[in-house]
PLY file of the C-alpha trace (Angstrom):
ply
format ascii 1.0
element vertex 248
property float x
property float y
property float z
element edge 247
property int vertex1
property int vertex2
end_header
117.09 94.64 80.65
115.00 93.23 83.24
111.44 92.24 82.92
109.01 93.68 85.30
106.48 91.50 86.80
103.39 93.48 86.74
101.14 93.02 90.18
98.89 95.28 91.92
101.54 96.01 94.20
103.44 97.43 91.30
100.34 99.44 90.47
99.97 100.76 93.96
103.61 101.87 94.04
102.87 104.10 90.95
99.81 105.90 92.26
101.50 108.70 94.07
103.85 109.57 91.07
100.72 109.50 88.83
98.72 111.60 91.01
101.26 113.97 92.84
99.97 116.37 95.81
97.68 119.06 94.28
94.98 121.71 95.28
92.65 119.22 96.15
94.78 117.80 98.54
95.55 121.08 100.17
91.68 121.47 100.44
91.31 118.33 102.53
94.48 118.68 104.61
93.25 122.07 105.82
90.12 120.30 106.97
91.75 117.40 108.54
94.27 119.99 110.42
91.11 121.42 112.63
89.42 117.91 113.05
90.09 115.96 116.28
89.11 112.53 114.37
89.08 111.76 110.85
88.04 109.17 108.89
89.28 108.87 105.39
87.06 106.47 103.17
89.00 105.15 100.24
92.29 106.42 101.66
94.37 104.69 98.84
98.34 105.10 99.65
97.45 107.27 102.77
99.10 110.48 101.72
96.51 112.95 103.12
96.61 111.28 106.65
100.42 110.76 106.86
101.10 114.32 105.70
98.58 115.58 108.62
100.43 113.20 111.10
103.86 114.17 109.92
102.71 118.03 110.51
101.80 116.95 113.76
98.34 116.16 114.08
97.53 114.65 117.48
94.14 113.33 117.12
92.62 110.14 115.73
93.36 109.13 112.05
91.93 106.09 110.25
92.24 105.36 106.67
89.88 102.73 104.97
90.66 101.13 101.87
89.33 97.95 100.14
92.64 97.35 98.22
95.33 95.68 100.13
97.95 96.88 97.92
97.32 100.50 98.42
97.53 99.80 102.18
100.93 98.16 101.77
101.84 101.27 100.54
100.41 103.29 103.40
101.95 101.28 106.12
105.43 101.83 104.60
105.71 105.06 106.34
105.31 103.38 109.70
105.21 104.23 112.69
103.00 107.09 112.12
100.11 106.43 114.44
97.70 106.28 111.66
94.87 103.26 111.91
95.06 101.53 108.60
92.04 99.28 107.84
91.29 97.05 104.96
87.76 97.18 103.80
84.80 99.20 103.20
81.79 100.90 105.33
80.38 97.37 105.70
83.58 96.25 107.44
82.47 97.15 110.79
79.78 99.01 112.87
80.30 102.69 113.03
79.18 104.65 116.29
79.53 108.40 115.98
83.55 108.14 116.38
84.54 110.96 113.84
84.03 114.39 113.56
85.22 114.68 109.76
84.74 111.97 107.32
86.22 112.45 103.92
86.41 110.77 100.74
89.02 112.27 98.22
90.55 111.53 94.82
87.04 110.98 93.36
86.80 107.82 95.05
83.21 108.47 95.53
82.81 107.76 91.69
84.07 104.34 92.17
80.50 103.49 93.84
79.00 102.56 90.55
75.47 100.86 91.81
72.82 102.74 93.71
72.73 100.50 96.79
76.60 100.94 97.06
76.36 104.53 97.41
73.54 104.22 99.84
75.52 101.73 101.89
78.67 104.14 101.73
76.42 107.14 102.87
74.65 105.54 105.49
77.98 104.29 107.11
79.37 108.05 106.68
76.37 109.11 108.68
76.92 106.53 111.36
80.56 107.50 111.65
79.82 111.12 112.31
79.54 112.39 115.77
77.20 115.39 116.48
78.30 118.32 114.40
80.57 116.13 112.31
81.00 116.80 108.53
81.31 114.52 105.59
83.15 115.85 102.79
83.99 114.35 99.30
84.25 115.42 95.64
82.82 114.03 92.35
83.38 115.19 88.83
80.78 117.52 87.38
78.98 115.61 84.71
78.01 118.84 82.86
81.91 119.31 82.34
82.11 116.12 80.22
85.58 115.52 81.15
85.66 112.00 79.81
85.65 113.54 76.43
89.64 114.20 77.06
90.28 110.94 78.05
91.67 109.85 74.98
94.76 107.55 74.15
96.75 110.59 72.42
97.24 112.12 75.78
99.80 109.94 77.37
101.49 110.47 80.80
104.68 109.79 81.69
106.16 109.13 85.15
109.39 107.75 86.67
108.99 104.68 88.84
110.83 104.10 91.86
113.72 102.33 90.28
114.03 105.19 87.94
112.63 103.57 84.89
109.96 105.30 82.75
106.34 104.40 82.85
103.59 105.68 80.35
99.91 105.84 81.25
96.91 106.61 78.97
92.95 106.49 79.06
90.61 105.26 76.52
86.56 105.55 76.98
84.74 102.61 75.93
81.20 102.53 74.30
81.05 106.15 73.19
80.97 107.98 76.78
78.48 108.60 79.16
75.67 105.96 79.33
73.38 105.27 82.26
75.36 107.78 84.36
78.39 105.81 84.01
81.64 106.00 82.06
83.63 102.61 80.95
87.21 103.17 80.28
90.58 101.23 79.98
93.58 102.59 81.92
96.91 101.24 80.11
100.39 101.07 81.81
103.31 100.62 79.85
106.67 100.69 81.16
110.34 100.47 80.27
111.11 96.65 80.39
107.76 95.37 80.64
107.02 92.42 78.62
103.51 93.77 77.73
101.41 96.82 78.38
98.93 96.21 81.27
95.30 97.00 80.79
92.92 98.00 83.84
89.29 98.32 82.86
87.20 100.85 85.23
83.84 102.35 85.45
83.09 105.54 87.47
79.51 106.96 88.11
78.76 110.36 87.33
76.05 112.26 89.48
74.47 115.47 89.10
73.67 117.67 91.79
69.86 116.72 91.96
70.64 113.02 92.05
73.35 113.35 94.33
71.34 115.64 97.00
68.68 112.79 96.83
71.07 110.12 97.57
72.30 112.18 100.78
68.76 113.04 101.76
67.91 109.13 101.64
70.94 108.60 104.04
69.92 111.18 106.35
72.62 113.65 105.23
71.97 117.32 104.72
74.05 119.71 101.98
75.66 122.45 103.86
77.91 123.73 101.27
78.89 122.82 97.60
81.65 124.07 95.37
82.68 124.05 91.93
86.47 124.17 92.47
89.07 123.83 95.13
89.17 127.58 95.32
85.57 127.22 96.90
83.82 128.71 93.72
80.33 128.18 93.12
79.04 125.09 91.07
78.22 125.92 87.29
77.79 124.16 84.35
81.50 124.44 83.49
82.81 123.77 86.85
85.22 120.79 87.00
83.89 119.41 90.35
81.08 119.14 92.75
82.68 119.16 96.11
80.17 118.53 98.86
80.01 119.39 102.57
77.37 117.39 104.47
76.03 116.86 108.04
73.69 114.61 109.83
70.29 115.80 108.99
68.33 117.07 112.42
0 1
1 2
2 3
3 4
4 5
5 6
6 7
7 8
8 9
9 10
10 11
11 12
12 13
13 14
14 15
15 16
16 17
17 18
18 19
19 20
20 21
21 22
22 23
23 24
24 25
25 26
26 27
27 28
28 29
29 30
30 31
31 32
32 33
33 34
34 35
35 36
36 37
37 38
38 39
39 40
40 41
41 42
42 43
43 44
44 45
45 46
46 47
47 48
48 49
49 50
50 51
51 52
52 53
53 54
54 55
55 56
56 57
57 58
58 59
59 60
60 61
61 62
62 63
63 64
64 65
65 66
66 67
67 68
68 69
69 70
70 71
71 72
72 73
73 74
74 75
75 76
76 77
77 78
78 79
79 80
80 81
81 82
82 83
83 84
84 85
85 86
86 87
87 88
88 89
89 90
90 91
91 92
92 93
93 94
94 95
95 96
96 97
97 98
98 99
99 100
100 101
101 102
102 103
103 104
104 105
105 106
106 107
107 108
108 109
109 110
110 111
111 112
112 113
113 114
114 115
115 116
116 117
117 118
118 119
119 120
120 121
121 122
122 123
123 124
124 125
125 126
126 127
127 128
128 129
129 130
130 131
131 132
132 133
133 134
134 135
135 136
136 137
137 138
138 139
139 140
140 141
141 142
142 143
143 144
144 145
145 146
146 147
147 148
148 149
149 150
150 151
151 152
152 153
153 154
154 155
155 156
156 157
157 158
158 159
159 160
160 161
161 162
162 163
163 164
164 165
165 166
166 167
167 168
168 169
169 170
170 171
171 172
172 173
173 174
174 175
175 176
176 177
177 178
178 179
179 180
180 181
181 182
182 183
183 184
184 185
185 186
186 187
187 188
188 189
189 190
190 191
191 192
192 193
193 194
194 195
195 196
196 197
197 198
198 199
199 200
200 201
201 202
202 203
203 204
204 205
205 206
206 207
207 208
208 209
209 210
210 211
211 212
212 213
213 214
214 215
215 216
216 217
217 218
218 219
219 220
220 221
221 222
222 223
223 224
224 225
225 226
226 227
227 228
228 229
229 230
230 231
231 232
232 233
233 234
234 235
235 236
236 237
237 238
238 239
239 240
240 241
241 242
242 243
243 244
244 245
245 246
246 247
């Protein structure tokens, strides 16, 4: 049995297998199909934009991500005509270039500090052309999803080399504290010398706090949904899916 050297590239190669295409991806793909120019903030492995281009999208598509290993995966599909940019919304100036800006896969919750959130939202506003929309989702804190992130729930996936990888999560510190949930994500694979633990922090914002940040950044909420079927936001809704535009 050959030992695996666990690196960020290894994690990135597992991402799409751990997060297979689902209803949320279909929701965003429907928006991308009708947009002429799209910026995907925190694009990860780029599967949304790659799928759109493979379907024949002829407009401008740009994926932005701070993780170089994720963009390695995104670029594996070249040539695809998608611009892959390493960085975040501070990487470059934005000047009304896109009629759709998206932030998928709960990437918005990776912004744990107030100023991080403000910088991202200001950048998203600056990137929007007149009439453009910024669409993103965050888990509804009222649904308390972190209570199901327990070590007994093990997810098993098959790596590209055919070996089995097991993944589980464990919340630290008892759950939600100061609007944040701290957790560890543990990976263990056949032939690995030891499990790999990855600490993480996610920010959970309720609707009122979220709308406050948006307003401060010059963005107005147009629509909000509680699920990928466009149902209303209720205390039991798993998501807060927000459609925003530049304030008048």
